[in-house]
Backbone as CSV, one residue per row, in Angstrom:
resi,resn,N_x,N_y,N_z,CA_x,CA_y,CA_z,C_x,C_y,C_z
1,UNK,-5.346,-5.006,-47.835,-4.009,-4.838,-47.308,-3.939,-5.429,-45.913
2,UNK,-2.916,-6.168,-45.649,-2.701,-6.796,-44.329,-2.240,-5.721,-43.327
3,UNK,-2.625,-5.892,-42.106,-2.125,-4.935,-41.067,-1.398,-5.730,-39.963
4,UNK,-0.490,-5.009,-39.340,0.296,-5.618,-38.256,-0.629,-5.815,-37.023
5,UNK,-0.399,-6.868,-36.315,-1.204,-7.203,-35.136,-0.459,-7.003,-33.817
6,UNK,0.835,-6.844,-33.903,1.584,-6.625,-32.685,3.109,-6.673,-33.016
7,UNK,3.863,-6.247,-32.083,5.302,-6.228,-32.241,5.927,-6.854,-30.974
8,UNK,6.767,-7.876,-31.162,7.320,-8.593,-30.038,8.887,-8.549,-30.231
9,UNK,9.600,-7.817,-29.375,11.088,-7.828,-29.471,11.607,-9.239,-29.191
10,UNK,12.668,-9.620,-29.907,13.268,-10.897,-29.797,14.760,-10.675,-29.466
11,UNK,15.196,-11.007,-28.254,16.542,-10.721,-27.830,17.387,-11.963,-27.832
12,UNK,18.631,-11.824,-28.227,19.592,-12.947,-28.199,20.607,-12.712,-27.104
13,UNK,20.834,-13.760,-26.327,21.671,-13.638,-25.107,22.603,-14.868,-25.041
14,UNK,23.654,-14.751,-24.241,24.610,-15.857,-24.053,24.062,-16.942,-23.156
15,UNK,23.363,-16.514,-22.069,22.881,-17.457,-21.057,21.388,-17.182,-20.796
16,UNK,20.524,-17.943,-21.391,19.061,-17.671,-21.295,18.589,-17.678,-19.867
17,UNK,18.999,-18.654,-19.085,18.484,-18.744,-17.714,18.926,-17.549,-16.888
18,UNK,20.179,-17.132,-17.037,20.668,-15.923,-16.345,19.878,-14.633,-16.749
19,UNK,19.651,-14.580,-18.058,18.864,-13.422,-18.550,17.468,-13.425,-18.027
20,UNK,16.800,-14.587,-18.036,15.457,-14.675,-17.574,15.386,-14.376,-16.029
21,UNK,16.385,-14.764,-15.311,16.473,-14.412,-13.902,16.560,-12.863,-13.769
22,UNK,17.396,-12.224,-14.565,17.436,-10.769,-14.499,16.124,-10.165,-14.816
23,UNK,15.524,-10.573,-15.938,14.223,-9.979,-16.366,13.144,-10.167,-15.274
24,UNK,13.199,-11.303,-14.610,12.225,-11.563,-13.533,12.423,-10.617,-12.344
25,UNK,13.712,-10.499,-11.901,14.003,-9.660,-10.765,13.786,-8.154,-11.100
26,UNK,14.234,-7.775,-12.267,14.189,-6.349,-12.609,12.804,-5.891,-13.078
27,UNK,12.128,-6.683,-13.871,10.888,-6.226,-14.495,9.675,-7.069,-14.180
28,UNK,9.823,-8.111,-13.342,8.673,-8.953,-12.980,8.302,-9.884,-14.160
29,UNK,9.216,-10.160,-15.069,8.900,-11.036,-16.195,8.575,-12.413,-15.751
30,UNK,7.622,-13.082,-16.494,7.171,-14.402,-16.201,7.299,-15.257,-17.431
31,UNK,7.935,-16.407,-17.289,8.048,-17.334,-18.444,6.728,-17.912,-18.825
32,UNK,6.396,-17.845,-20.104,5.138,-18.447,-20.597,5.295,-19.760,-21.385
33,UNK,6.398,-19.818,-22.123,6.609,-20.982,-23.012,8.072,-21.078,-23.371
34,UNK,8.625,-22.284,-23.416,10.005,-22.501,-23.746,10.099,-23.526,-24.845
35,UNK,10.865,-23.244,-25.928,11.085,-24.184,-27.032,12.603,-24.530,-27.069
36,UNK,12.927,-25.797,-26.855,14.258,-26.283,-26.783,14.494,-27.288,-27.907
37,UNK,15.537,-27.127,-28.686,15.908,-28.065,-29.748,16.422,-29.404,-29.150
38,UNK,16.355,-30.481,-29.843,16.866,-31.749,-29.383,18.296,-31.718,-28.791
39,UNK,19.112,-30.832,-29.389,20.487,-30.785,-28.926,20.680,-29.875,-27.661
40,UNK,19.530,-29.383,-27.069,19.568,-28.592,-25.845,19.625,-27.103,-26.052
41,UNK,19.803,-26.659,-27.308,19.814,-25.200,-27.555,18.430,-24.626,-27.368
42,UNK,18.361,-23.530,-26.566,17.102,-22.833,-26.356,16.766,-22.008,-27.575
43,UNK,15.786,-22.450,-28.363,15.442,-21.748,-29.543,14.760,-20.424,-29.209
44,UNK,13.810,-20.466,-28.221,13.222,-19.237,-27.759,12.470,-19.515,-26.475
45,UNK,12.306,-18.495,-25.633,11.442,-18.501,-24.520,10.565,-17.321,-24.604
46,UNK,9.257,-17.462,-24.501,8.316,-16.335,-24.526,8.088,-15.939,-23.062
47,UNK,8.241,-14.669,-22.804,7.968,-14.153,-21.447,7.025,-13.035,-21.497
48,UNK,6.268,-12.836,-20.384,5.394,-11.694,-20.252,6.093,-10.712,-19.364
49,UNK,6.065,-9.449,-19.803,6.561,-8.299,-19.054,5.360,-7.336,-18.985
50,UNK,4.668,-7.420,-17.874,3.377,-6.633,-17.802,2.457,-7.183,-18.893
51,UNK,1.856,-6.284,-19.681,0.968,-6.739,-20.753,1.714,-7.027,-22.072
52,UNK,3.047,-6.824,-22.080,3.816,-7.021,-23.280,4.463,-8.452,-23.316
53,UNK,4.919,-8.813,-24.508,5.617,-10.117,-24.690,7.002,-9.808,-25.129
54,UNK,7.895,-10.738,-24.820,9.313,-10.631,-25.199,9.780,-12.079,-25.481
55,UNK,10.547,-12.247,-26.525,11.162,-13.529,-26.837,12.617,-13.439,-26.524
56,UNK,13.176,-14.471,-25.890,14.578,-14.494,-25.523,15.137,-15.845,-26.052
57,UNK,16.271,-15.696,-26.786,16.907,-16.904,-27.384,18.332,-16.957,-27.043
58,UNK,18.849,-18.188,-26.998,20.272,-18.419,-26.884,20.979,-17.934,-28.147
59,UNK,22.131,-17.361,-27.966,22.926,-16.930,-29.131,23.232,-18.188,-30.042
60,UNK,22.953,-18.071,-31.328,23.234,-19.177,-32.266,23.967,-18.532,-33.442
61,UNK,25.303,-18.516,-33.410,26.078,-17.839,-34.451,25.802,-18.371,-35.881
62,UNK,25.502,-19.658,-36.015,25.229,-20.207,-37.347,23.997,-19.532,-38.016
63,UNK,23.105,-19.004,-37.169,21.890,-18.370,-37.683,22.003,-16.834,-37.614
64,UNK,23.173,-16.344,-37.336,23.397,-14.907,-37.158,22.531,-14.302,-36.046
65,UNK,22.220,-15.141,-35.110,21.473,-14.727,-33.885,22.496,-14.451,-32.822
66,UNK,22.946,-13.166,-32.743,24.096,-12.807,-31.919,23.718,-11.909,-30.748
67,UNK,24.327,-12.068,-29.629,24.127,-11.262,-28.459,24.897,-9.965,-28.610
68,UNK,24.481,-8.885,-27.897,25.188,-7.626,-27.966,26.744,-7.726,-27.648
69,UNK,27.083,-8.602,-26.717,28.513,-8.731,-26.356,29.312,-9.257,-27.520
70,UNK,28.703,-10.114,-28.417,29.419,-10.596,-29.606,29.521,-9.515,-30.613
71,UNK,28.474,-8.693,-30.716,28.414,-7.647,-31.723,29.172,-6.411,-31.293
72,UNK,29.522,-6.279,-30.026,30.190,-5.106,-29.560,29.207,-4.001,-29.150
73,UNK,27.968,-4.355,-28.845,26.957,-3.391,-28.450,25.629,-3.583,-29.233
74,UNK,24.718,-2.691,-29.017,23.458,-2.760,-29.729,22.963,-1.363,-30.163
75,UNK,22.412,-1.202,-31.361,21.910,0.068,-31.704,20.440,0.274,-31.294
76,UNK,19.872,-0.736,-30.624,18.429,-0.712,-30.358,18.170,-0.292,-28.925
77,UNK,17.086,0.375,-28.663,16.623,0.769,-27.360,15.233,0.212,-27.119
78,UNK,15.067,-0.642,-26.103,13.768,-1.121,-25.717,13.135,-0.144,-24.752
79,UNK,11.888,0.268,-25.039,11.202,1.250,-24.158,10.128,0.489,-23.336
80,UNK,10.261,0.547,-22.063,9.298,-0.157,-21.125,8.598,0.881,-20.348
81,UNK,7.272,1.048,-20.587,6.484,1.970,-19.823,6.088,1.329,-18.541
82,UNK,6.167,2.126,-17.467,5.923,1.608,-16.111,5.308,2.751,-15.288
83,UNK,4.629,2.366,-14.160,4.108,3.410,-13.317,5.177,4.113,-12.508
84,UNK,6.315,3.444,-12.288,7.361,3.985,-11.428,8.745,3.652,-12.006
85,UNK,9.266,4.494,-12.941,10.579,4.185,-13.490,11.721,4.242,-12.436
86,UNK,11.581,5.046,-11.381,12.633,5.103,-10.385,12.760,3.749,-9.690
87,UNK,11.612,3.147,-9.392,11.644,1.829,-8.715,12.237,0.787,-9.654
88,UNK,11.773,0.801,-10.910,12.277,-0.220,-11.876,13.804,-0.085,-12.087
89,UNK,14.275,1.120,-12.141,15.732,1.314,-12.306,16.475,0.740,-11.093
90,UNK,15.952,0.990,-9.854,16.555,0.455,-8.647,16.589,-1.037,-8.685
91,UNK,15.437,-1.634,-9.104,15.368,-3.094,-9.128,16.322,-3.642,-10.209
92,UNK,16.398,-2.982,-11.343,17.323,-3.445,-12.420,18.773,-3.381,-11.986
93,UNK,19.125,-2.323,-11.302,20.526,-2.191,-10.850,20.822,-3.249,-9.780
94,UNK,19.903,-3.491,-8.892,20.058,-4.575,-7.869,20.251,-5.891,-8.557
95,UNK,19.540,-6.065,-9.704,19.613,-7.400,-10.418,20.828,-7.471,-11.332
96,UNK,21.634,-6.369,-11.475,22.852,-6.471,-12.275,22.988,-5.487,-13.438
97,UNK,21.966,-4.613,-13.606,22.081,-3.651,-14.718,22.998,-2.467,-14.289
98,UNK,23.380,-1.686,-15.279,24.091,-0.416,-14.968,23.217,0.712,-15.553
99,UNK,23.277,1.874,-14.878,22.555,3.062,-15.299,23.284,3.716,-16.437
100,UNK,22.579,3.935,-17.535,23.103,4.662,-18.669,22.755,6.144,-18.619
101,UNK,21.528,6.369,-18.132,21.049,7.786,-17.920,20.120,7.729,-16.745
102,UNK,20.370,8.572,-15.695,19.504,8.549,-14.543,18.065,8.972,-14.896
103,UNK,17.145,8.551,-14.042,15.734,8.898,-14.215,15.570,10.403,-13.917
104,UNK,14.900,11.105,-14.818,14.617,12.542,-14.628,13.402,12.944,-15.434
105,UNK,12.855,14.164,-15.077,11.735,14.659,-15.859,12.261,15.191,-17.194
106,UNK,11.586,14.822,-18.275,12.041,15.184,-19.625,11.130,16.193,-20.257
107,UNK,11.661,16.905,-21.257,10.923,17.921,-21.912,9.721,17.442,-22.640
108,UNK,9.621,16.141,-22.960,8.478,15.589,-23.691,7.423,15.077,-22.796
109,UNK,7.479,15.427,-21.436,6.421,15.064,-20.548,6.476,13.739,-19.896
110,UNK,7.640,13.078,-19.938,7.842,11.791,-19.288,8.869,11.816,-18.192
111,UNK,8.793,10.988,-17.220,9.857,10.696,-16.291,10.582,9.489,-16.901
112,UNK,11.863,9.626,-17.156,12.581,8.734,-18.081,14.003,8.530,-17.661
113,UNK,14.439,7.242,-17.740,15.865,6.916,-17.484,16.186,5.687,-18.329
114,UNK,17.513,5.418,-18.470,17.940,4.292,-19.252,18.940,3.385,-18.487
115,UNK,18.841,2.101,-18.723,19.759,1.104,-18.140,20.299,0.239,-19.268
116,UNK,21.371,-0.415,-18.982,21.933,-1.489,-19.817,21.912,-2.766,-19.002
117,UNK,21.218,-3.803,-19.548,21.141,-5.047,-18.793,22.417,-5.842,-18.861
118,UNK,22.597,-6.899,-18.114,23.876,-7.643,-18.092,24.250,-8.235,-19.471
119,UNK,23.322,-8.367,-20.403,23.672,-8.836,-21.683,24.044,-7.774,-22.685
120,UNK,23.836,-6.488,-22.283,24.185,-5.375,-23.156,22.972,-4.775,-23.872
121,UNK,21.785,-5.269,-23.602,20.562,-4.685,-24.194,20.252,-3.405,-23.442
122,UNK,19.913,-2.372,-24.186,19.564,-1.082,-23.593,18.062,-0.913,-23.396
123,UNK,17.653,-0.399,-22.285,16.246,-0.203,-21.907,15.996,1.223,-21.444
124,UNK,14.937,1.811,-21.952,14.431,3.035,-21.385,13.249,2.729,-20.528
125,UNK,13.252,3.262,-19.335,12.167,3.041,-18.387,11.467,4.318,-18.167
126,UNK,10.169,4.362,-18.463,9.488,5.632,-18.535,8.043,5.602,-18.088
127,UNK,7.532,6.748,-17.736,6.137,6.915,-17.414,5.723,8.322,-17.905
128,UNK,4.474,8.368,-18.415,4.021,9.635,-18.927,3.514,10.470,-17.774
129,UNK,3.953,11.775,-17.706,3.515,12.683,-16.706,2.511,13.679,-17.267
130,UNK,2.828,14.180,-18.469,1.994,15.233,-19.094,1.743,14.830,-20.526
131,UNK,0.630,15.253,-21.093,0.325,14.983,-22.515,0.599,16.300,-23.262
132,UNK,1.509,16.239,-24.174,1.776,17.388,-25.016,1.431,17.075,-26.448
133,UNK,1.063,18.104,-27.240,0.859,17.964,-28.650,2.217,17.856,-29.317
134,UNK,2.270,17.342,-30.532,3.546,17.334,-31.279,4.150,18.713,-31.360
135,UNK,3.347,19.737,-31.523,3.828,21.091,-31.583,4.464,21.538,-30.303
136,UNK,3.814,21.157,-29.145,4.351,21.511,-27.832,5.747,20.863,-27.662
137,UNK,5.853,19.555,-28.027,7.124,18.869,-27.893,8.147,19.487,-28.761
138,UNK,7.787,19.812,-29.962,8.744,20.449,-30.882,9.266,21.714,-30.345
139,UNK,8.369,22.535,-29.781,8.761,23.851,-29.206,9.656,23.628,-27.980
140,UNK,9.513,22.556,-27.255,10.264,22.309,-26.051,11.566,21.542,-26.233
141,UNK,11.756,21.008,-27.518,12.923,20.231,-27.811,14.148,21.080,-27.779
142,UNK,15.189,20.628,-27.050,16.494,21.365,-27.077,17.043,21.365,-28.476
143,UNK,17.643,22.382,-28.883,18.150,22.524,-30.276,19.516,21.928,-30.470
144,UNK,20.203,21.517,-29.381,21.478,20.870,-29.424,21.486,19.613,-28.588
145,UNK,22.159,18.630,-29.127,22.248,17.324,-28.420,23.591,17.253,-27.694
């Protein structure tokens, strides 16, 4: 049986260079490789965000590769672990993001907050504070949302 070797989110955006500028300012992302079609369409750019990888592509409607603004939002949440989520939220807001949920201590043992980037992609910025067992987390989970 084959096993997965990694998972790389692939984001579609309206303006690749503007998005890469945001990811660089907010998260310290570094461009690794760019693939451009002969007609100038950016097929994808691979970037490093810490130890993780991220692919960013220009919106291509013919391929159903659509940005959140075209779709009217996104159901996905990207989780970025960091040593200091407060600092990353500040940097992201300075770079153009809006706060969806302020950073706070959570019942599951993390300091956690959420932002929405200028393209409409949602990000959770988090750091682990305490290690809980699944039973501990279940017991601490609020019963109403």
